[in-house]
C-alpha positions in Angstrom: 37.7 73.7 -9.1 40.1 72.3 -11.1 42.3 71.4 -7.4 39.2 69.6 -6.6 38.7 67.6 -9.4 42.6 66.7 -9.3 42.2 65.9 -5.9 38.5 63.6 -6.5 40.3 62.2 -9.8 43.4 61.1 -7.6 41.4 59.4 -4.8 39.1 57.9 -7.4 42.1 56.4 -9.1 43.8 55.4 -5.6 40.6 53.7 -5.0 40.5 51.8 -8.6 44.1 51.1 -8.2 43.3 49.8 -4.3 40.1 47.4 -5.3 42.1 44.8 -7.2 44.6 44.4 -4.6 41.9 44.2 -1.9 40.1 41.5 -4.1 43.3 39.5 -4.5 44.0 39.6 -1.1 40.4 38.4 0.1 40.9 35.6 -2.3 44.1 34.5 -1.5 48.0 35.1 -1.0 50.4 33.7 -4.0 53.4 32.9 -3.4 56.5 35.1 -4.1 58.3 33.0 -6.8 55.0 32.7 -8.7 54.2 36.3 -8.9 55.3 37.9 -11.9 57.0 41.5 -11.4 54.9 44.0 -12.8 56.1 46.0 -15.5 56.0 49.9 -15.0 54.9 52.1 -18.1 56.7 55.5 -17.5 54.4 58.1 -19.1 55.4 61.5 -20.0 53.8 64.3 -17.7 52.1 65.9 -20.2 50.2 62.6 -21.2 49.9 62.0 -17.8 48.3 64.9 -17.1 45.8 64.3 -20.1 45.4 60.9 -18.8 44.3 62.0 -15.6 41.9 64.5 -17.3 40.5 62.0 -19.7 40.0 60.0 -16.4 38.4 62.1 -14.0 36.2 63.5 -17.4 35.1 59.5 -18.1 34.1 59.0 -14.3 32.0 62.0 -13.4 29.0 59.9 -13.4 30.3 57.4 -10.7 31.3 60.2 -8.6 27.7 61.7 -8.7 26.5 58.6 -7.4 29.0 58.3 -4.7 28.0 61.6 -3.9 24.5 60.6 -4.0 25.0 57.2 -1.7 27.5 59.4 0.3 24.1 62.0 1.1 21.9 58.8 1.6 24.6 57.6 4.0 24.5 60.8 6.0 20.8 60.7 6.3 20.7 57.1 7.1 23.4 58.4 9.6 21.2 61.1 10.9 18.1 59.1 10.8 20.5 56.2 12.9 21.3 59.3 15.5 18.1 60.2 15.6 16.7 56.7 16.1 19.5 56.3 18.6 18.3 59.6 20.5 14.9 58.1 20.6 15.9 54.9 21.7 18.0 56.6 24.7 14.9 58.7 25.2 12.8 55.9 25.4 15.0 53.8 27.4 14.9 56.8 29.9 11.1 56.4 29.6 11.1 52.9 29.8 12.9 53.2 33.2 10.8 55.7 34.5 7.8 53.5 33.2 9.2 50.6 35.2 9.7 52.9 38.1 6.5 54.3 37.3 5.1 50.8 37.2 6.9 49.7 40.7 5.4 52.3 42.0 1.8 51.8 40.6 2.7 48.0 41.9 3.6 49.2 45.3 0.7 51.4 45.4 -1.8 48.8 43.9 -0.3 46.2 46.9 -1.1 49.4 49.4 -4.7 49.7 48.3 -5.0 45.9 48.4 -3.6 46.0 51.8 -5.9 48.8 52.7 -9.1 47.0 51.2 -7.9 44.1 53.4 -7.8 46.1 56.4 -10.9 47.9 55.6 -12.5 44.5 55.2 -10.7 43.2 58.4 -12.4 46.4 59.9 -15.4 46.1 58.6 -15.9 42.5 59.6 -14.2 43.6 63.1 -17.5 46.3 63.1 -19.7 43.9 62.0 -18.5 41.4 64.6 -18.5 44.1 67.5 -21.9 45.3 66.3 -23.3 41.4 66.5 -22.0 40.9 69.7 -23.8 44.1 70.9 -26.4 43.3 69.6 -26.1 40.0 71.1 -25.2 41.4 74.5 -28.2 43.5 74.2 -30.6 40.9 73.7 -29.0 38.5 76.1 -29.3 41.4 78.6 -32.8 41.9 77.8 -34.0 38.6 77.9 -32.4 37.9 81.0 -34.1 41.2 82.3 -37.2 39.6 81.3 -37.0 36.3 82.6 -36.1 37.6 86.1 -39.0 40.1 85.8 -41.2 37.6 85.1 -39.8 35.6 88.1 -40.8 38.7 90.2 -44.2 39.0 89.2 -44.7 35.0 89.8 -43.6 35.6 93.6 -46.3 38.2 93.9 -49.0 35.5 93.7 -47.8 34.0 97.0 -47.1 37.3 98.1 -50.9 37.9 97.3 -52.1 34.5 99.1 -49.9 35.7 102.6 -51.4 39.1 101.9 -55.0 38.1 101.9 -54.9 34.8 104.2 -53.4 37.3 107.3 -56.3 39.1 106.7 -59.2 36.3 106.9 -60.2 34.3 110.1 -58.0 31.6 110.7 -60.5 28.9 109.8 -60.5 30.4 106.0 -56.6 31.1 105.7 -55.7 28.0 103.9 -59.2 28.3 101.7 -57.9 31.7 101.0 -54.3 31.4 100.1 -55.8 28.4 97.6 -57.7 30.6 95.6 -54.4 32.8 94.9 -52.1 29.7 94.6 -54.3 27.4 92.2 -54.3 30.5 89.7 -51.0 29.3 89.2 -51.8 26.3 88.1 -55.5 26.7 86.4 -54.4 29.7 84.5 -51.0 28.6 83.7 -51.9 26.3 81.5 -55.0 28.1 79.9 -52.6 31.2 78.9 -50.1 28.7 76.7 -53.0 26.9 75.5 -55.0 29.8 74.0 -55.1 32.9 76.3 -52.0 34.3 74.7 -53.2 33.8 71.3 -56.5 35.9 72.2 -54.7 38.4 73.9 -51.7 39.0 71.4 -52.9 37.5 68.3 -54.1 39.4 65.1 -57.6 41.0 65.6 -60.3 38.4 65.2 -63.2 41.1 65.6 -62.6 44.9 64.4 -64.9 47.6 65.2 -65.0 51.5 64.3 -65.8 52.7 68.0 -65.5 56.6 69.3 -64.0 57.6 66.0 -61.2 54.8 66.4 -61.3 52.9 62.9 -60.6 49.0 62.5 -60.3 48.9 66.7 -59.3 45.5 67.6 -61.3 43.4 70.2 -59.8 40.4 70.9 -57.1 38.5 68.9 -56.8 34.8 67.6 -53.9 33.0 65.9 -53.4 29.4 65.5 -49.8 29.6 65.5 -50.4 31.2 69.0 -52.1 28.3 70.2 -49.6 26.2 72.6 -47.3 28.2 70.4 -47.0 25.3 67.9 -46.0 27.8 65.1 -43.3 29.9 67.2 -39.8 28.7 67.1 -37.9 28.5 70.7 -35.6 31.3 69.3 -38.2 33.3 67.3 -37.9 37.6 68.5 -40.8 39.7 69.1 -40.9 41.7 66.4 -39.4 45.4 67.4 -37.6 43.7 70.4 -34.9 42.3 71.5 -36.6 39.1 73.3 -38.1 35.6 72.2 -41.3 35.5 72.0 -41.4 32.6 74.7 -40.0 35.6 77.4 -43.0 37.5 76.3 -45.5 34.7 76.5 -44.2 33.7 80.0 -44.2 37.8 81.7 -47.4 38.6 80.3 -48.8 34.7 81.7 -48.2 35.9 85.2 -50.3 39.3 84.8 -52.9 36.5 83.8 -52.3 34.6 86.9 -52.3 37.1 89.4 -55.7 39.3 88.2 -58.1 36.9 88.8 -56.2 36.0 92.2 -57.2 39.7 93.0 -61.0 39.1 92.6 -60.7 36.3 95.7 -59.8 38.9 97.9 -63.5 40.7 97.4 -65.6 37.4 98.1 -62.8 36.0 100.4 -64.6 34.0 103.6 -67.7 32.5 101.4 -66.4 31.1 98.1 -66.3 27.6 97.2 -63.3 26.6 95.6 -64.3 24.7 92.2 -67.0 27.3 90.9 -64.1 29.6 91.8 -61.8 27.8 89.3 -64.4 27.8 86.8 -65.2 31.5 87.3 -61.1 32.4 86.6 -61.2 30.3 83.4 -64.7 32.3 81.9 -63.1 35.9 83.3 -59.4 35.4 81.6 -61.3 34.4 78.6 -64.2 37.3 78.1 -62.8 39.6 80.6 -58.8 39.9 80.4 -57.6 38.5 77.0 -60.0 41.3 75.2 -58.9 44.2 77.7 -55.5 43.0 77.2 -55.4 42.9 73.4 -57.4 46.4 73.3 -54.4 47.8 75.1 -51.4 46.1 74.9 -51.5 44.1 71.2 -49.1 45.4 68.5 -49.1 43.9 65.2 -46.4 41.3 66.2 -47.9 38.5 64.5 -49.9 40.0 61.8 -49.2 38.1 58.4 -50.8 41.0 56.3 -47.6 43.2 57.4 -43.9 42.2 56.3 -41.4 40.7 59.3 -39.7 43.9 59.1 -42.5 46.3 59.7 -44.2 44.6 62.4 -44.5 45.6 66.0 -44.9 49.4 65.3 -48.5 50.1 65.6 -51.1 49.2 68.3 -54.0 47.2 67.0 -56.1 47.3 70.1 -59.1 49.8 70.6 -57.5 51.4 73.9 -54.2 51.5 72.6 -55.2 52.9 69.3 -57.1 55.8 71.1 -54.0 56.5 72.3 -54.4 55.8 76.0 -51.4 54.9 77.9 -51.1 51.7 80.5 -47.7 50.6 81.1 -48.2 47.8 83.4 -51.9 47.1 84.1 -54.1 50.0 85.8 -56.9 49.1 82.9 -56.7 45.9 82.7 -55.2 44.4 85.5 -56.3 46.6 89.0 -59.5 48.1 87.1 -60.7 45.1 86.1 -60.1 43.3 89.0 -61.4 45.8 91.0 -64.9 46.0 89.3 -65.1 42.2 89.0 -65.0 41.9 92.6 -67.7 44.2 93.1 -69.6 42.3 90.8 -69.2 39.1 92.3 -69.7 41.0 96.0 -73.2 42.1 94.5 -74.1 38.8 92.9 -72.8 36.4 95.9 -74.0 38.6 98.8 -72.7 39.6 102.1 -70.9 37.0 104.7 -73.0 36.0 107.2 -73.4 38.3 110.0 -71.3 41.2 108.1 -71.5 43.8 108.9 -72.4 43.3 112.9 -69.9 41.0 113.3 -66.6 42.0 112.8 -64.0 39.6 111.6 -60.8 40.0 112.9 -57.4 39.3 110.7 -56.1 36.1 112.3 -51.9 36.7 111.5 -51.1 40.9 110.5 -47.6 39.0 110.4 -48.7 37.0 107.3 -50.2 40.4 106.0 -47.1 42.2 106.4 -44.8 39.2 105.1 -47.5 39.4 102.3 -47.1 43.2 101.5 -43.4 42.9 101.3 -43.1 40.4 99.0 -46.0 42.1 96.0 -43.7 45.3 96.7 -40.5 43.6 96.0 -42.1 41.4 92.9 -44.0 45.1 92.0 -40.4 46.2 90.7 -40.6 43.3 88.0 -44.7 43.9 87.3 -43.8 47.2 86.5 -40.1 47.7 85.6 -40.4 44.6 83.4 -43.1 46.2 81.2 -40.7 48.4 79.3 -39.3 44.9 77.6 -36.3 45.6 77.6 -33.8 47.0 80.2 -33.1 50.7 79.2 -33.6 53.7 81.1 -37.6 53.6 80.8 -37.5 50.6 82.9 -35.2 52.2 85.5 -37.7 55.4 85.4 -40.3 52.6 86.2 -38.7 51.0 89.0 -38.1 54.3 90.6 -41.3 55.6 90.3 -42.8 52.1 91.8 -40.5 52.6 94.7 -41.3 56.4 95.1 -45.2 55.8 95.1 -44.8 52.5 97.5 -43.2 54.3 100.1 -45.3 57.8 99.7 -48.7 55.6 100.0 -47.7 53.8 103.1 -46.4 56.7 105.1 -49.7 58.7 103.7 -52.1 56.0 104.9 -50.5 55.7 108.4 -50.7 59.6 109.0 -54.3 59.9 107.9 -55.3 56.7 110.0 -53.4 58.4 112.6 -55.5 61.6 112.4 -58.7 59.7 111.7 -58.1 57.1 114.7 -55.4 58.2 116.5 -53.3 55.3 115.4 -51.3 53.7 112.9 -51.9 50.0 112.3 -49.9 47.5 110.5 -52.8 46.6 108.5 -53.2 50.2 107.4 -49.5 50.2 106.4 -49.9 47.3 104.0 -53.0 48.8 102.5 -51.2 52.0 102.0 -47.9 50.2 100.5 -50.6 48.4 98.0 -52.7 51.3 97.5 -49.6 52.9 96.1 -48.1 50.3 93.9 -51.6 49.8 92.2 -52.3 53.5 91.5 -48.7 53.7 90.0 -49.2 50.9 88.1 -50.4 52.8 84.6 -48.0 55.5 85.3 -44.7 54.0 86.1 -43.3 54.5 82.6 -44.3 57.5 81.8 -43.7 59.6 84.9 -40.7 61.0 86.6 -39.9 59.6 90.3 -41.4 62.8 92.0 -45.0 62.4 90.1 -44.8 58.7 91.9 -44.8 60.5 95.3 -47.7 62.5 94.4 -49.4 59.4 92.6 -48.8 57.5 96.0 -50.1 60.3 98.3 -53.5 60.8 96.5 -53.8 56.8 95.9 -53.3 56.5 100.0 -55.9 59.6 101.0 -58.9 58.2 98.3 -58.2 54.5 98.8 -58.6 55.1 102.7 -62.2 56.7 102.1 -63.3 54.4 99.8 -62.6 51.4 102.1 -64.2 53.4 104.8 -67.1 53.5 103.2 -68.0 50.2 102.0 -70.0 49.7 105.3 -72.3 52.9 104.8 -72.7 51.6 101.3 -73.6 48.2 102.3 -71.7 46.1 100.2 -69.1 43.3 101.7 -66.0 43.7 100.1 -64.0 41.4 102.4 -60.7 42.1 102.0 -61.0 45.7 99.9 -60.2 44.4 96.5 -62.7 47.3 95.3 -61.3 49.5 97.4 -57.6 49.3 96.7 -57.6 47.8 93.1 -60.4 49.3 91.6 -60.7 52.8 92.9 -56.8 53.0 92.8 -56.3 51.6 89.5 -59.1 53.9 88.3 -57.8 57.1 89.9 -54.0 55.9 88.7 -55.1 55.6 85.0 -56.3 59.2 85.3 -53.2 60.4 87.4 -51.1 59.2 84.0 -52.7 61.5 82.1 -51.8 64.5 84.8 -48.1 63.5 85.0 -47.4 61.9 81.7 -44.0 63.4 80.1 -43.0 62.8 76.1 -39.5 63.3 77.7 -39.7 59.5 78.9 -41.7 57.9 76.0 -41.7 59.9 73.2 -44.3 57.9 71.4 -46.9 58.7 74.5 -48.6 62.2 75.1 -47.9 64.9 77.8 -50.0 65.9 80.4 -50.6 69.4 81.4 -47.7 70.0 83.8 -45.4 68.5 80.7 -47.3 70.6 78.1 -46.8 73.9 79.5 -43.1 72.7 80.5 -41.8 71.8 77.0 -43.2 75.4 75.3 -41.9 77.2 78.2 -38.7 75.7 77.5 -38.4 76.0 73.8 -39.8 79.3 74.3 -36.6 79.8 76.6 -33.8 78.0 74.3 -35.2 80.4 71.4 -35.4 83.9 73.1 -32.7 83.8 75.0 -30.8 82.4 72.2 -29.6 79.5 74.3 -28.0 77.5 71.7 -26.0 80.1 69.8 -24.4 81.2 73.2 -23.4 77.7 73.7 -22.0 77.4 70.4 -19.8 81.0 70.8 -18.4 79.0 74.3 -17.5 76.2 72.2 -15.6 78.2 69.6 -13.9 80.1 72.5 -13.1 76.5 74.1 -11.5 75.4 71.0 -9.4 78.7 70.8 -8.2 78.4 73.9 -6.9 74.5 73.0 -5.5 75.6 69.5 -3.4 78.5 72.2 -2.5 76.2 74.5 -1.0 73.3 72.0 0.8 76.3 70.6 2.3 76.9 74.3 3.0 73.5 74.2 5.2 73.6 71.4 6.9 76.8 72.4 7.4 75.8 76.0 10.8 75.2 77.4 11.7 72.1 78.8 11.3 72.9 82.4 7.6 74.7 82.0 6.5 71.9 79.2 4.9 69.6 82.0 2.9 72.9 83.4 1.8 73.9 79.9 0.5 70.1 78.9 -1.4 70.2 82.3 -3.0 73.3 81.0 -3.8 72.1 77.4 -5.4 69.1 79.2 -7.4 71.2 81.1 -8.5 73.3 78.0 -9.2 70.1 76.1 -11.8 68.9 79.2 -13.3 72.1 79.0 -13.6 72.3 75.0 -15.2 69.1 75.5 -17.6 69.8 77.6 -19.1 72.9 76.1 -19.2 70.8 73.1 -21.4 68.3 74.9 -23.5 71.1 76.2 -23.8 72.5 73.0 -24.7 69.4 71.2 -27.2 68.4 74.3 -29.3 71.9 73.7 -29.3 71.0 69.7 -31.0 67.2 70.6 -33.3 69.2 73.3 -34.3 71.3 70.6 -34.9 69.0 68.0 -37.1 66.9 70.2 -38.9 69.7 71.6 -40.0 71.0 68.2 -40.8 67.4 67.0 -42.9 67.0 69.6 -44.8 70.0 69.6 -45.2 69.7 66.0 -46.9 66.5 66.3 -49.1 67.6 69.2 -50.1 70.9 66.9 -51.0 67.8 64.3 -49.1 70.4 61.6 -48.7 67.8 59.3 -52.9 67.5 58.7 -53.5 71.2 58.9 -54.4 70.8 62.8 -57.2 68.6 62.6 -56.1 66.5 65.4 -54.5 69.1 68.0 -53.5 68.1 71.5 -54.0 70.6 74.6 -53.0 70.0 78.1 -55.8 68.1 79.1 -55.8 66.0 76.0 -54.6 62.9 77.3 -56.2 63.5 80.5 -59.5 62.8 78.9 -58.0 60.3 76.8 -57.0 58.3 80.1 -60.7 59.2 81.7 -62.1 57.5 78.8 -60.1 54.4 78.6 -60.7 54.1 82.4 -64.4 54.4 82.0 -64.7 51.8 79.0 -62.4 49.3 81.1 -65.0 49.9 84.4 -67.8 49.4 82.5 -67.0 46.4 80.2 -65.2 44.6 83.3 -68.1 45.3 86.0 -70.6 44.3 82.9 -69.4 41.2 82.1 -68.1 39.9 85.4 -71.2 40.6 86.9 -73.0 38.2 84.2 -70.1 35.3 84.4 -71.1 35.6 88.3 -74.5 34.9 87.9 -74.0 32.1 85.2 -71.6 30.5 87.3 -73.8 30.7 90.4 -76.6 29.7 88.3 -75.1 26.8 86.8 -73.1 25.3 90.0 -76.5 24.9 91.4 -76.2 28.1 93.7 -72.8 26.9 94.9 -70.2 29.4 94.0 -71.4 30.9 97.4 -71.1 28.5 100.3 -73.9 27.8 102.8 -73.9 29.0 106.2 -73.2 26.0 107.8 -69.6 26.2 105.3 -69.3 29.5 106.7 -69.7 28.6 109.8 -67.3 25.5 109.8 -64.7 27.5 107.7 -63.7 26.8 104.3 -60.4 25.1 104.8 -62.4 22.2 106.5 -65.4 22.0 104.3 -63.5 22.7 100.6 -60.0 21.4 101.5 -60.3 18.9 104.3 -57.4 20.9 106.1 -56.4 23.4 108.1 -54.4 26.2 108.3 -51.4 27.4 111.1 -52.7 27.4 114.7 -51.8 30.9 115.6 -53.2 30.6 119.2 -55.7 32.6 120.8 -58.3 33.2 118.0 -61.9 32.4 118.3 -61.8 30.0 115.9 -59.8 27.4 117.8 -62.9 25.8 119.4 -63.4 22.4 117.4 -66.2 21.7 114.8 -69.0 19.9 116.9 -69.0 16.3 115.6 -71.5 13.3 116.9 -68.4 11.6 118.1 -66.1 13.8 119.9 -62.5 13.5 119.1 -59.6 13.1 121.9 -57.3 15.9 122.5 -54.2 15.1 120.7 -52.2 18.0 122.3 -50.3 17.4 125.6 -51.0 19.1 128.2 -48.9 21.9 129.8 -47.6 25.2 128.4 -50.7 27.0 130.2 -53.6 24.3 129.3 -55.9 22.7 131.6 -58.9 20.6 131.7 -62.6 22.1 132.7 -65.2 19.0 133.9 -68.7 19.8 133.7 -71.2 18.1 135.6 -75.1 18.5 135.6 -75.5 17.7 131.8 -74.7 15.3 129.3 -72.6 15.4 126.1 -75.4 16.1 123.9 -76.7 18.8 125.9 -73.7 20.8 126.3 -72.7 20.7 122.3 -76.0 21.8 121.7 -75.7 24.9 123.5 -72.1 25.4 122.4 -73.1 25.0 118.9 -75.7 27.6 118.8 -73.3 30.3 120.5 -70.8 29.6 118.0 -73.1 30.4 115.3 -73.1 34.3 113.9 -76.0 36.2 114.9 -77.4 40.0 114.6 -78.0 39.9 118.4 -75.0 40.8 120.7 -72.7 37.8 121.8 -73.3 36.6 125.5 -70.9 38.2 127.7 -69.9 35.1 129.4 -69.4 33.3 126.0 -66.9 36.3 124.7 -65.2 35.4 128.0 -64.6 31.8 127.7 -64.6 31.5 124.1 -60.8 32.8 123.1 -59.3 29.8 126.0 -61.0 26.9 124.7 -58.6 24.9 122.1 -60.5 21.2 122.6 -63.9 19.7 123.9 -64.3 16.1 124.6 -67.2 14.5 126.0 -68.2 17.0 128.9 -64.3 18.1 129.7 -63.3 21.5 128.3 -59.7 21.6 127.8 -58.5 25.5 127.8 -55.2 27.2 127.3 -54.6 30.3 128.9 -56.5 32.4 131.3 -57.7 32.2 134.9 -58.8 28.4 135.3 -61.5 29.7 138.5 -62.6 32.4 136.6 -63.1 30.4 133.6 -64.7 27.5 135.6 -67.1 30.4 137.2 -67.9 31.9 133.3 -68.7 28.0 131.9 -71.0 27.3 134.7 -72.8 30.5 134.5 -73.3 30.2 131.1 -74.4 26.7 130.5 -76.7 26.9 133.9 -78.5 29.9 131.9 -79.2 28.2 128.7 -79.3 24.7 129.4 -82.1 25.4 132.5 -80.5 23.5 135.0 -77.4 24.0 137.4 -74.2 23.2 135.6 -71.0 23.0 137.5 -67.7 23.5 136.1 -64.4 22.3 138.1 -61.0 22.1 137.1 -59.6 18.7 137.0 -56.3 17.8 138.6 
């Protein structure tokens, strides 16, 4: 302890001794000569010892303070070292933080890039969807414009079809009755027809269990389409409203033109035009509304929900009419029958046979009708979908089958197949398949065509026995064929093609049997097992590719590709079965009406009865109103809806239009009309033409007899007259110009004919 104290004291003394020197040194450095030498005092050891002890004793408090300061310094040093350590740790953490921040920044940049990429992908997807939607819209619109043109082409086709079947003196008038509808109804449809047919219901009734059933529509926006923008879309469809207006307008044009076939060769032009306008207003437009109108233009429904519900009476009833069985063919056929009954028969019918003037025109017209009917039926899908293709296919099948069946029936009945029979059969098949085309398979179209040919053949054959004069069989083909087609629609319809429709008895039974097979035989489970096995084979093949040596790698990859194809096929089969099962369950649940406890449960015959009710209603509605309209027009026109006997005899071409149609040669109507001042022949001689000069009577006597002989009568025509009539082309004074035949024989026949009827000797000789 004493040694420690001594050491401490020595250190302290040395510190005390050093401090002045450091201080003096810190202030200045004195010159050597100016510094006095220190005086040294020698102290004895005993005294020094005592002095040191005293010094140490006197400085104990300072040492304590120094210790305390030293401890504080150590403490501060430790704290400093700790702070330095913390700073180092913080620095390390700071580096890590900077690194983390850099990584975060990079991650954020990646996220931003991904978000940008996602936005770009989303934009690209949206653009692709817009382009796809635009492509679909344009495709559907293009098809509807094409289909509209197809249906328009049916009008001149119908004109040729009818024009070839009448006598030559009426060919132009008959064609005009069809072609005029393009102008008369074409304007009317744009003005108010479309509004009446497809506007919101103006008249609503509760009838036959159907609530708030629409019977006719109206919308001021649809009058002249003044409230419709040129690019406005038909709700729930991909086409502009304009396209729908045009397409439906073609139906409105051709339907009244069909009526003219029933009353051809005996109606006047302007009264018929008035009848067409009235008929479209009070018969066609209401029926079109009852069958085809949806809530497209109902202002009480928000735009997004429009076009999803039928608003017409027959549509809400559940009647199926894809392209016009009730609206077009039943209506036109029954209207034709009503007009036949009001206007009566042609002069001389049925004893006088009116032969067609040109089956060439009729066959050409039938071909154009067949062509245009593809637009008529397939266009009624209002898009270019698979349903449109199905309607197209069913149309082709029905027309072909009906044409063949009609020829076979005619051959069995009469021993020969005729061109008129083929043309009639084709049209009968097209008529019958019209209401069914978008709801049935192609094979069903074949059966519809065959049934239509047989039924319509006998319906046409019965008109003479029943006593009505259906000139060109408009009722026998369109009325009967349309009614039959409406019923057969209910027989062959399937929800597989049109899920919102109904099943006929065949589809009703098949769908239940198919669902039972899927469930009982566990086809879906088996398909799933096969898919899993195929996926395992793919995994094994992939492993084989990885482990295969280089020479065998190509073969292993080929095997893998085959396994993947098989797996894809199995997965597709499984998915197809799954969708089929879900669709069948949905259809059956809807038919069972499980949501309402089976109150409106459907059976296999339900759709057939619905179709029967709709067909009967359409027939009665069209016949009754058409009968009243025909009487009205006949009365208002002063009995001039039907022409007089003179007009019939001279021909409607001249009396209604002061024109003539084509000259097809040896037709009985080729004899010129008798006038007070006969016209000179304007056809040069030659090409089998020659003149026969009659002597023994003047012009007036000869023409009086000839005119009487040309009139249709109930008695049999004079044999000499029939022998001469086909060859006479022009009469000038007492000279008869002929074409074809034996001049000597014709001269002999003319002499005998006029001698007999004039009552004195008449001689006919050939002029050199």
